[in-house]
DRENGU-19830 format. One record per residue (C-alpha): y, z, x. Coordinates in steps of 0.2 Angstrom, whole numbers, plus 5000, padded with zeros to 4 digits. Each point is the difference from the previous one (the first is absolute). Layout:
BEGIN
YZX
...
END
This chain:
BEGIN
498551644964
499849815002
498649924989
498749915011
498549894997
498450005010
499949855012
498449905002
499449895015
501149855001
499049845000
501549915007
499950105016
498350075000
500550185002
500750154990
501849984998
500550174995
499150154992
501450014987
501249874993
501750074995
500749934983
501749985009
499249875011
499649894985
501750034993
500849945017
498949855001
500349954982
501950015004
499849905015
499049874991
501449994986
501449985013
499049865010
499849914983
501949994999
500149885015
499749844990
501250064986
501450035012
499749835009
500149914984
501650084995
500849975017
499649814998
500750004983
501650095003
500449965018
499349825002
499450055018
498549925008
498450085004
500350025019
501750074999
499450134987
498550055011
501150025015
501150114990
498550114995
499550025018
501850045006
500050154989
498250055004
500249985019
500850175004
498450084992
498849905010
501050045016
500050184996
498250004996
499649915016
501050135010
499250154992
498249945002
500349955018
500750175005
498550094993
498850085012
498549914992
500949845003
498849865006
500849875012
499849824996
499049895011
500449825001
498649964988
500850134988
501749925001
499349824997
499050064985
501550104993
501349865002
498849874994
499550104984
501950044997
500549825001
498549914992
499550134988
501650084994
501449885004
499149854993
499350094985
501850074995
500749835003
498749914989
500250144987
501949984998
500049815000
498650004987
501050124989
501349874997
498749904991
498850114991
500250154989
500050185007
498450044990
499049865006
500650035018
499350184999
498449944993
499749875014
500550125013
498650124993
498849885007
500250075018
498750134999
498749874996
500649895015
499850165011
498250014995
499749815002
500850005018
499050155005
498549914994
500449835008
500750065017
499250175003
498449974990
500250154989
498749984985
500749974983
499150124988
499549964982
501450104993
501349915011
499449834993
500250064983
501850075005
500449835007
499449914985
501150114988
501549985011
500049815001
499549984982
501550114995
501249905011
499349844993
500350064982
501750075003
500549845010
499549874988
500850114986
501750005010
499849815004
500249964982
501650105000
500849955017
499249835001
501849924999
500650085016
499949875013
499550115014
498850124991
498449945009
500950015017
500650184996
498350054995
499349935017
501350095010
499550174991
498249965003
500449975019
500950175000
498550094994
498949915013
501250045015
500250184994
498150024999
499949945018
501350145004
499050134992
498449945008
500850015017
500850174996
498350074997
499549955018
501550065009
500550164990
498550105006
500649965018
501950034999
500350104984
500649954983
501850055002
500349925016
499149844995
501049994984
501750035009
499749875013
499349874989
501550014989
501149995014
499149845006
500149934982
501950044999
500349915017
499149854993
501150004984
501650025010
499649865012
499549894985
501750044992
501049965015
499149845004
500249944981
501950045001
500050074982
501350135005
501349874997
499650004981
499750184997
500650064983
501450124999
500250154988
499350174997
498549934990
499349915015
500050155011
499550114986
498449904997
499650005018
500250195001
498950024985
498649895007
500050105016
500150174994
499350014983
498749865001
499550025019
500550165009
499850134987
498349934992
499449985018
500250185004
499350054983
498449905001
499750065018
500250184995
498949974985
498649925010
500050155012
499950114985
498749924989
499249865011
500149815000
498749984986
501050114988
501649915005
499149834995
499750074983
501750054998
500749845006
499249914986
501650054990
501049875010
499749844990
500250104984
501650075006
500749835005
499549924984
500950134990
501550005011
500149815000
499950004981
501450124997
501149965015
499849815003
499549964982
498349925006
498749994986
498450104998
498649894994
498250034996
499249915015
501150105012
499450164993
498249955001
500249935017
500950165006
498650114994
498749905009
501049995016
500350195000
498150034996
499549895015
501350085012
499450174995
498249955004
500549925016
500950165005
498650114996
498649905008
500949895012
500550035018
501849944999
501450125000
501250004985
501850055002
END
């Protein structure tokens, strides 16, 4: 018999998520978080060993992911409960796919050429705080006292870790540029999340995700064709191997795991489990990429995770 915990009312959604929370849901969400954290490691290794550019690597990731997005779109469209898109739905989904996911992925991959994998993950973890700020500024949702504390902890942690890393990587000519791109990635991804919170209740989570990913993939492919990078594509198994790993290990499988975990244990519990992400990236980056672990990074990571968990518990944004 599967062990279960009692679930409580989720402040994130304002209702009871489940009467019981299966342990298996936590394990699945934990595995998904670990696999998601491998993305930066795989990208950095691909840059190192294949000398490819960010756009080409991102395009290869989407080439391997595309069959799964198409399959998901077909499955959800053929369901009896399928909701037909209106013109407004199509405009929102295409816009969020292009602006939210295509741009965020592009900023992320380019930025990873210039900053460490550990710092990239920490900066990206700002996105829950951006969700709270956007909801406050655009939709006038009140920021509670606990959310203000969470925001303070998050930005303090990023500041400590960033200036600690700046002492180590200050010699890199594009360190600040790369940091700014990762920051933009977190901003655009938070816009995607805020928009998804408005559209998903109308069309369903599975259909929304499938079609926004198809829109983002179309944008990436078009960008790749216009840029003409296909003339300089690397050859060899390593290039294709890293693309496959990015798509399957760091995108498709963790995506399914996190979705199933959220269904089983609720989004606020997934927010707690996802706190392992930065820690996992730091450890992997140290042993796989040889990146140093330093005191300011550890302190900053603890503060960022604490802030994100408070945001997840008390905020209105949805953590993946």
